C-alpha beads as a LAMMPS data file, in Angstrom:
LAMMPS data file: protein, C-alpha beads

345 atoms
343 bonds

1 atom types
1 bond types

-500.0 500.0 xlo xhi
-500.0 500.0 ylo yhi
-500.0 500.0 zlo zhi

Masses

1 110.0

Atoms # bond

1 1 1 0.000 0.000 0.000
2 1 1 1.407 3.370 -0.982
3 1 1 1.863 5.820 1.844
4 1 1 0.939 9.469 1.561
5 1 1 1.397 12.688 3.437
6 1 1 -1.432 13.916 5.700
7 1 1 -4.290 15.440 3.715
8 1 1 -4.779 19.146 4.270
9 1 1 -7.464 21.610 3.282
10 1 1 -6.778 24.105 0.458
11 1 1 -4.540 26.864 1.776
12 1 1 -3.606 24.902 4.894
13 1 1 0.122 24.187 5.204
14 1 1 1.188 20.564 5.475
15 1 1 2.920 19.720 8.748
16 1 1 6.663 19.364 8.788
17 1 1 8.780 16.572 10.209
18 1 1 10.749 16.552 13.458
19 1 1 13.595 14.170 12.653
20 1 1 14.356 12.394 15.906
21 1 1 16.735 9.454 15.645
22 1 1 19.793 8.332 13.778
23 1 1 18.349 8.975 10.305
24 1 1 21.049 10.093 7.906
25 1 1 20.706 13.084 5.633
26 1 1 20.065 10.909 2.568
27 1 1 17.073 9.258 4.266
28 1 1 15.715 12.581 5.492
29 1 1 15.799 14.132 2.020
30 1 1 14.347 11.023 0.373
31 1 1 11.408 10.786 2.787
32 1 1 10.686 14.494 2.562
33 1 1 10.575 14.330 -1.226
34 1 1 8.338 11.260 -1.168
35 1 1 5.800 12.920 1.124
36 1 1 5.985 16.572 0.030
37 1 1 7.504 17.715 3.313
38 1 1 9.260 21.081 3.043
39 1 1 9.746 22.054 6.707
40 1 1 11.847 20.043 9.141
41 1 1 13.542 20.079 12.515
42 1 1 16.634 18.017 13.276
43 1 1 17.460 16.460 16.639
44 1 1 21.103 16.750 17.670
45 1 1 23.060 15.054 20.399
46 1 1 24.528 11.697 21.412
47 1 1 23.165 8.904 19.226
48 1 1 21.862 11.285 16.569
49 1 1 23.211 11.662 13.055
50 1 1 23.608 15.388 13.725
51 1 1 25.892 16.410 16.561
52 1 1 28.594 18.766 17.742
53 1 1 31.171 16.147 16.765
54 1 1 30.682 16.976 13.082
55 1 1 33.401 18.989 11.399
56 1 1 32.913 22.160 9.399
57 1 1 32.972 20.366 6.054
58 1 1 30.127 18.024 7.044
59 1 1 28.143 20.911 8.502
60 1 1 28.536 22.865 5.288
61 1 1 27.338 19.802 3.381
62 1 1 24.210 19.615 5.560
63 1 1 23.401 23.251 4.893
64 1 1 24.039 23.012 1.154
65 1 1 22.075 19.803 0.610
66 1 1 19.085 20.943 2.662
67 1 1 18.967 24.177 0.683
68 1 1 19.247 22.355 -2.644
69 1 1 16.440 19.996 -1.582
70 1 1 14.187 22.980 -0.858
71 1 1 13.918 22.108 2.837
72 1 1 13.409 24.795 5.452
73 1 1 15.239 23.848 8.653
74 1 1 13.330 25.697 11.351
75 1 1 15.131 24.218 14.343
76 1 1 17.830 22.007 15.754
77 1 1 16.879 20.423 19.079
78 1 1 19.622 20.084 21.673
79 1 1 19.959 18.155 24.940
80 1 1 21.547 21.181 26.618
81 1 1 19.586 22.519 29.621
82 1 1 19.932 26.259 30.201
83 1 1 19.073 25.862 33.908
84 1 1 21.021 22.669 34.637
85 1 1 22.576 22.256 38.089
86 1 1 26.094 22.638 36.762
87 1 1 28.780 25.321 36.791
88 1 1 27.907 28.217 34.516
89 1 1 30.989 27.660 32.383
90 1 1 29.930 24.107 31.500
91 1 1 26.367 25.094 30.636
92 1 1 27.557 28.064 28.603
93 1 1 29.963 25.870 26.656
94 1 1 27.258 23.285 25.894
95 1 1 24.720 25.844 24.719
96 1 1 27.326 27.696 22.668
97 1 1 28.392 24.511 20.883
98 1 1 24.826 23.687 19.897
99 1 1 24.121 27.271 18.840
100 1 1 27.175 27.072 16.588
101 1 1 25.935 23.768 15.172
102 1 1 22.475 25.193 14.469
103 1 1 23.977 28.194 12.688
104 1 1 26.382 26.063 10.677
105 1 1 23.669 23.797 9.249
106 1 1 21.376 26.737 8.477
107 1 1 18.743 26.378 11.213
108 1 1 16.515 29.283 12.205
109 1 1 16.446 28.327 15.888
110 1 1 17.886 26.113 18.608
111 1 1 15.353 24.292 20.802
112 1 1 16.269 23.786 24.459
113 1 1 14.339 21.817 27.088
114 1 1 14.164 21.774 30.879
115 1 1 15.188 18.542 32.568
116 1 1 14.106 19.269 36.150
117 1 1 11.040 20.978 37.582
118 1 1 13.155 22.264 40.484
119 1 1 14.956 24.595 38.106
120 1 1 11.749 26.516 37.470
121 1 1 11.018 27.036 41.161
122 1 1 14.627 28.048 41.777
123 1 1 14.517 30.779 39.139
124 1 1 11.148 32.071 40.359
125 1 1 12.426 32.316 43.929
126 1 1 15.665 34.137 43.103
127 1 1 15.092 37.894 43.570
128 1 1 18.061 38.989 41.486
129 1 1 17.929 36.267 38.896
130 1 1 21.358 34.945 39.862
131 1 1 23.115 32.594 37.511
132 1 1 20.005 32.228 35.351
133 1 1 20.355 35.854 34.246
134 1 1 24.049 35.397 33.515
135 1 1 23.263 32.378 31.373
136 1 1 20.412 34.149 29.607
137 1 1 22.655 37.099 28.805
138 1 1 25.253 34.722 27.406
139 1 1 22.600 32.953 25.374
140 1 1 21.230 36.229 24.026
141 1 1 24.636 37.522 22.972
142 1 1 25.670 34.295 21.295
143 1 1 22.341 33.747 19.545
144 1 1 22.267 37.324 18.246
145 1 1 25.811 37.048 16.901
146 1 1 24.885 33.879 15.005
147 1 1 21.393 35.025 13.956
148 1 1 19.872 31.906 15.507
149 1 1 16.847 32.203 17.794
150 1 1 16.789 30.278 21.069
151 1 1 13.456 28.657 21.970
152 1 1 12.369 26.763 25.084
153 1 1 10.084 23.718 24.809
154 1 1 7.758 22.228 27.390
155 1 1 8.832 18.693 28.274
156 1 1 7.884 15.951 30.763
157 1 1 9.813 17.686 33.565
158 1 1 7.917 20.954 32.930
159 1 1 4.906 19.788 30.905
160 1 1 2.549 22.769 30.857
161 1 1 3.313 25.423 28.277
162 1 1 1.970 27.960 30.774
163 1 1 4.864 27.071 33.087
164 1 1 7.340 27.655 30.293
165 1 1 5.798 31.017 29.365
166 1 1 5.836 32.113 33.009
167 1 1 9.490 31.103 33.240
168 1 1 10.367 33.014 30.078
169 1 1 8.595 36.108 31.426
170 1 1 10.447 35.858 34.744
171 1 1 13.772 35.459 32.959
172 1 1 13.064 38.456 30.720
173 1 1 12.071 40.559 33.729
174 1 1 15.117 39.514 35.744
175 1 1 17.415 40.203 32.820
176 1 1 15.865 43.631 32.319
177 1 1 16.139 44.455 36.015
178 1 1 19.754 43.327 36.150
179 1 1 20.635 45.619 33.240
180 1 1 18.501 48.620 34.219
181 1 1 18.576 48.564 38.039
182 1 1 21.480 46.336 39.131
183 1 1 21.683 47.912 42.585
184 1 1 17.969 47.663 43.328
185 1 1 16.820 44.052 42.886
186 1 1 13.108 43.400 43.142
187 1 1 11.535 41.090 45.714
188 1 1 10.956 37.516 44.649
189 1 1 7.927 37.164 42.361
190 1 1 4.810 35.697 43.864
191 1 1 3.420 32.347 42.840
192 1 1 1.524 32.460 39.568
193 1 1 -1.205 30.162 38.326
194 1 1 1.392 27.732 37.008
195 1 1 3.632 27.913 40.046
196 1 1 6.356 30.037 38.474
197 1 1 5.749 33.717 38.988
198 1 1 3.262 36.537 39.004
199 1 1 4.827 38.168 35.970
200 1 1 3.132 35.854 33.517
201 1 1 1.680 37.492 30.462
202 1 1 -2.066 38.139 30.518
203 1 1 -4.104 35.547 28.681
204 1 1 -5.199 36.556 25.227
205 1 1 -8.884 36.399 24.351
206 1 1 -9.721 32.721 23.850
207 1 1 -11.749 33.579 20.782
208 1 1 -8.783 35.039 18.920
209 1 1 -8.559 33.352 15.572
210 1 1 -11.287 30.818 16.326
211 1 1 -14.529 30.419 14.434
212 1 1 -16.464 31.623 17.453
213 1 1 -15.705 32.457 21.084
214 1 1 -13.395 29.562 21.882
215 1 1 -15.382 27.336 19.512
216 1 1 -14.240 23.733 19.380
217 1 1 -10.693 24.439 20.529
218 1 1 -10.585 22.070 23.473
219 1 1 -12.139 19.185 21.610
220 1 1 -10.496 19.376 18.208
221 1 1 -6.969 20.102 19.281
222 1 1 -6.863 17.440 21.960
223 1 1 -4.220 16.343 21.183
224 1 1 32.316 25.680 7.690
225 1 1 32.660 28.129 10.672
226 1 1 29.879 29.830 12.565
227 1 1 31.976 32.935 13.153
228 1 1 32.307 33.468 9.431
229 1 1 28.626 33.141 8.607
230 1 1 26.837 36.004 6.873
231 1 1 23.758 36.842 8.961
232 1 1 22.164 38.825 6.134
233 1 1 22.328 35.718 3.940
234 1 1 20.651 33.676 6.697
235 1 1 17.897 36.273 7.040
236 1 1 17.296 36.289 3.296
237 1 1 17.144 32.503 3.270
238 1 1 14.522 32.583 6.028
239 1 1 12.416 35.080 4.073
240 1 1 12.635 33.008 0.906
241 1 1 11.448 29.998 2.898
242 1 1 8.053 31.669 3.151
243 1 1 7.872 32.596 6.826
244 1 1 4.979 35.019 7.357
245 1 1 5.321 35.714 11.064
246 1 1 6.286 39.030 12.605
247 1 1 9.897 38.722 13.793
248 1 1 9.890 42.075 15.555
249 1 1 10.555 42.535 19.241
250 1 1 7.733 41.517 21.519
251 1 1 6.835 44.392 23.866
252 1 1 4.927 41.982 26.098
253 1 1 8.010 39.935 26.916
254 1 1 9.607 41.186 30.090
255 1 1 8.335 44.743 29.847
256 1 1 7.516 47.259 27.149
257 1 1 10.205 47.662 24.546
258 1 1 12.318 44.702 25.606
259 1 1 13.148 42.200 22.886
260 1 1 12.421 38.503 23.007
261 1 1 15.606 36.841 24.218
262 1 1 14.202 33.341 24.260
263 1 1 11.074 32.119 22.466
264 1 1 8.824 29.111 22.980
265 1 1 7.945 25.758 21.425
266 1 1 4.581 24.181 22.241
267 1 1 4.586 20.391 22.524
268 1 1 0.839 19.878 22.301
269 1 1 0.726 16.242 23.435
270 1 1 2.852 16.898 26.528
271 1 1 0.720 19.917 27.410
272 1 1 -2.545 17.991 27.083
273 1 1 -1.229 15.011 29.040
274 1 1 -0.550 17.394 31.930
275 1 1 -4.203 18.500 31.921
276 1 1 -3.697 21.804 30.119
277 1 1 -6.493 22.234 27.580
278 1 1 -5.685 23.466 24.094
279 1 1 -7.507 26.802 24.448
280 1 1 -5.499 27.686 27.539
281 1 1 -2.274 26.532 25.952
282 1 1 -2.802 28.588 22.803
283 1 1 -3.786 31.679 24.793
284 1 1 -0.564 31.513 26.783
285 1 1 1.872 30.718 23.994
286 1 1 0.510 32.467 20.916
287 1 1 2.310 35.799 21.338
288 1 1 5.716 34.109 21.415
289 1 1 4.835 31.680 18.640
290 1 1 3.667 34.484 16.369
291 1 1 6.451 36.940 17.204
292 1 1 9.479 34.667 17.439
293 1 1 10.928 31.615 15.738
294 1 1 8.760 29.261 17.805
295 1 1 6.825 26.311 16.462
296 1 1 4.363 23.594 17.494
297 1 1 5.223 19.918 17.962
298 1 1 2.363 17.454 17.393
299 1 1 2.316 13.658 17.725
300 1 1 0.659 13.115 14.342
301 1 1 -0.915 14.790 11.341
302 1 1 -4.415 14.504 12.781
303 1 1 -3.532 16.649 15.784
304 1 1 -1.778 19.206 13.587
305 1 1 -4.813 19.497 11.292
306 1 1 -7.214 19.677 14.240
307 1 1 -5.269 22.543 15.775
308 1 1 -5.351 24.514 12.519
309 1 1 -9.069 23.896 12.057
310 1 1 -9.906 24.862 15.634
311 1 1 -7.620 27.902 15.794
312 1 1 -7.067 29.393 12.325
313 1 1 -4.742 31.984 13.852
314 1 1 -2.259 29.171 14.465
315 1 1 -1.806 28.448 10.737
316 1 1 1.249 30.744 10.280
317 1 1 3.059 28.827 13.027
318 1 1 5.003 25.842 11.657
319 1 1 3.974 22.444 13.015
320 1 1 6.444 19.582 13.233
321 1 1 5.081 16.038 13.483
322 1 1 7.187 13.727 15.610
323 1 1 6.494 10.603 13.530
324 1 1 8.225 9.990 10.235
325 1 1 6.343 10.866 7.039
326 1 1 4.438 7.787 5.903
327 1 1 4.302 6.175 9.340
328 1 1 0.938 4.823 10.523
329 1 1 -0.229 7.825 12.535
330 1 1 -0.200 10.203 9.575
331 1 1 -0.954 7.603 6.884
332 1 1 -4.217 6.626 8.594
333 1 1 -5.422 10.216 8.474
334 1 1 -4.597 10.538 4.787
335 1 1 -6.485 7.348 3.959
336 1 1 -9.587 8.430 5.838
337 1 1 -9.305 6.085 8.831
338 1 1 -12.187 7.118 11.087
339 1 1 -10.290 5.809 14.098
340 1 1 -7.340 8.116 13.520
341 1 1 -8.586 10.948 15.698
342 1 1 -6.503 13.364 17.728
343 1 1 -5.749 12.315 21.322
344 1 1 -8.438 13.316 23.837
345 1 1 -10.785 14.359 21.025

Bonds

1 1 1 2
2 1 2 3
3 1 3 4
4 1 4 5
5 1 5 6
6 1 6 7
7 1 7 8
8 1 8 9
9 1 9 10
10 1 10 11
11 1 11 12
12 1 12 13
13 1 13 14
14 1 14 15
15 1 15 16
16 1 16 17
17 1 17 18
18 1 18 19
19 1 19 20
20 1 20 21
21 1 21 22
22 1 22 23
23 1 23 24
24 1 24 25
25 1 25 26
26 1 26 27
27 1 27 28
28 1 28 29
29 1 29 30
30 1 30 31
31 1 31 32
32 1 32 33
33 1 33 34
34 1 34 35
35 1 35 36
36 1 36 37
37 1 37 38
38 1 38 39
39 1 39 40
40 1 40 41
41 1 41 42
42 1 42 43
43 1 43 44
44 1 44 45
45 1 45 46
46 1 46 47
47 1 47 48
48 1 48 49
49 1 49 50
50 1 50 51
51 1 51 52
52 1 52 53
53 1 53 54
54 1 54 55
55 1 55 56
56 1 56 57
57 1 57 58
58 1 58 59
59 1 59 60
60 1 60 61
61 1 61 62
62 1 62 63
63 1 63 64
64 1 64 65
65 1 65 66
66 1 66 67
67 1 67 68
68 1 68 69
69 1 69 70
70 1 70 71
71 1 71 72
72 1 72 73
73 1 73 74
74 1 74 75
75 1 75 76
76 1 76 77
77 1 77 78
78 1 78 79
79 1 79 80
80 1 80 81
81 1 81 82
82 1 82 83
83 1 83 84
84 1 84 85
85 1 85 86
86 1 86 87
87 1 87 88
88 1 88 89
89 1 89 90
90 1 90 91
91 1 91 92
92 1 92 93
93 1 93 94
94 1 94 95
95 1 95 96
96 1 96 97
97 1 97 98
98 1 98 99
99 1 99 100
100 1 100 101
101 1 101 102
102 1 102 103
103 1 103 104
104 1 104 105
105 1 105 106
106 1 106 107
107 1 107 108
108 1 108 109
109 1 109 110
110 1 110 111
111 1 111 112
112 1 112 113
113 1 113 114
114 1 114 115
115 1 115 116
116 1 116 117
117 1 117 118
118 1 118 119
119 1 119 120
120 1 120 121
121 1 121 122
122 1 122 123
123 1 123 124
124 1 124 125
125 1 125 126
126 1 126 127
127 1 127 128
128 1 128 129
129 1 129 130
130 1 130 131
131 1 131 132
132 1 132 133
133 1 133 134
134 1 134 135
135 1 135 136
136 1 136 137
137 1 137 138
138 1 138 139
139 1 139 140
140 1 140 141
141 1 141 142
142 1 142 143
143 1 143 144
144 1 144 145
145 1 145 146
146 1 146 147
147 1 147 148
148 1 148 149
149 1 149 150
150 1 150 151
151 1 151 152
152 1 152 153
153 1 153 154
154 1 154 155
155 1 155 156
156 1 156 157
157 1 157 158
158 1 158 159
159 1 159 160
160 1 160 161
161 1 161 162
162 1 162 163
163 1 163 164
164 1 164 165
165 1 165 166
166 1 166 167
167 1 167 168
168 1 168 169
169 1 169 170
170 1 170 171
171 1 171 172
172 1 172 173
173 1 173 174
174 1 174 175
175 1 175 176
176 1 176 177
177 1 177 178
178 1 178 179
179 1 179 180
180 1 180 181
181 1 181 182
182 1 182 183
183 1 183 184
184 1 184 185
185 1 185 186
186 1 186 187
187 1 187 188
188 1 188 189
189 1 189 190
190 1 190 191
191 1 191 192
192 1 192 193
193 1 193 194
194 1 194 195
195 1 195 196
196 1 196 197
197 1 197 198
198 1 198 199
199 1 199 200
200 1 200 201
201 1 201 202
202 1 202 203
203 1 203 204
204 1 204 205
205 1 205 206
206 1 206 207
207 1 207 208
208 1 208 209
209 1 209 210
210 1 210 211
211 1 211 212
212 1 212 213
213 1 213 214
214 1 214 215
215 1 215 216
216 1 216 217
217 1 217 218
218 1 218 219
219 1 219 220
220 1 220 221
221 1 221 222
222 1 222 223
223 1 224 225
224 1 225 226
225 1 226 227
226 1 227 228
227 1 228 229
228 1 229 230
229 1 230 231
230 1 231 232
231 1 232 233
232 1 233 234
233 1 234 235
234 1 235 236
235 1 236 237
236 1 237 238
237 1 238 239
238 1 239 240
239 1 240 241
240 1 241 242
241 1 242 243
242 1 243 244
243 1 244 245
244 1 245 246
245 1 246 247
246 1 247 248
247 1 248 249
248 1 249 250
249 1 250 251
250 1 251 252
251 1 252 253
252 1 253 254
253 1 254 255
254 1 255 256
255 1 256 257
256 1 257 258
257 1 258 259
258 1 259 260
259 1 260 261
260 1 261 262
261 1 262 263
262 1 263 264
263 1 264 265
264 1 265 266
265 1 266 267
266 1 267 268
267 1 268 269
268 1 269 270
269 1 270 271
270 1 271 272
271 1 272 273
272 1 273 274
273 1 274 275
274 1 275 276
275 1 276 277
276 1 277 278
277 1 278 279
278 1 279 280
279 1 280 281
280 1 281 282
281 1 282 283
282 1 283 284
283 1 284 285
284 1 285 286
285 1 286 287
286 1 287 288
287 1 288 289
288 1 289 290
289 1 290 291
290 1 291 292
291 1 292 293
292 1 293 294
293 1 294 295
294 1 295 296
295 1 296 297
296 1 297 298
297 1 298 299
298 1 299 300
299 1 300 301
300 1 301 302
301 1 302 303
302 1 303 304
303 1 304 305
304 1 305 306
305 1 306 307
306 1 307 308
307 1 308 309
308 1 309 310
309 1 310 311
310 1 311 312
311 1 312 313
312 1 313 314
313 1 314 315
314 1 315 316
315 1 316 317
316 1 317 318
317 1 318 319
318 1 319 320
319 1 320 321
320 1 321 322
321 1 322 323
322 1 323 324
323 1 324 325
324 1 325 326
325 1 326 327
326 1 327 328
327 1 328 329
328 1 329 330
329 1 330 331
330 1 331 332
331 1 332 333
332 1 333 334
333 1 334 335
334 1 335 336
335 1 336 337
336 1 337 338
337 1 338 339
338 1 339 340
339 1 340 341
340 1 341 342
341 1 342 343
342 1 343 344
343 1 344 345
């Protein structure tokens, strides 16, 4: 039986592919061509085909071949944890190496995750921001120099996207305070609804982009050398890739006029499994998704399509499906399998 990419409505973008595993570049390009996939994310780290062990020549080859294949690489995912319980120098070195890798292969962003829930509480309870601010400043400087956005993804350790957004807001506020009023640190932020801080962004109207006030959202969406890179060339490449989102600074992040230092990635399945409904998740994350290099991760094509149908405003945000193109989860949707419904639908 011939496999096919997930069916989409006219004008609706097909989901991309989050390549997670030891798949080589040849396999990635071949599968993408076979299933009309044009947007991808590549996992990097131990056991992956892509990693910081690759030399400049191989990295250049990745960038060239992806460009020639017409593939838009929106992110490289890294195992580095910005808030890991390690000396700052070690964390900074890890993040810097993966930022360099992302830039070298032509990625728009580097995705980072949180490995411990304690890290979130520690940052929220630190009046002056401490080492988290130092690391964020390092991340901001390095990412800006390479023209690669840094984005933070919700994960099993911190599953609710609301927690991640609260953390990002706290980090932005602490960074701004450290730069503007270093001798007058604020008191520790109070507990917010997601247990991180009171500086969380206000929820956006749930009806934004929906076909009615919050209509159907909860049900349907249930589920080579980096230093020598030309940033203007990278920006032009991103524009040619067809990105329609506003990349300007987000005044809502950490205070009016402050730029987004770190964006967000919404893992829909992880968010829903933690009891966070889709309407709430979208309300919390949409400003960073629409105004940064963020994206959505879905478990299958059905969930990606359901999210677009329920919240049309989410269409400009790229969606990466974790399964390989042609695997059962997306093939069943394309062939009209009535049982292939989004999780929790």
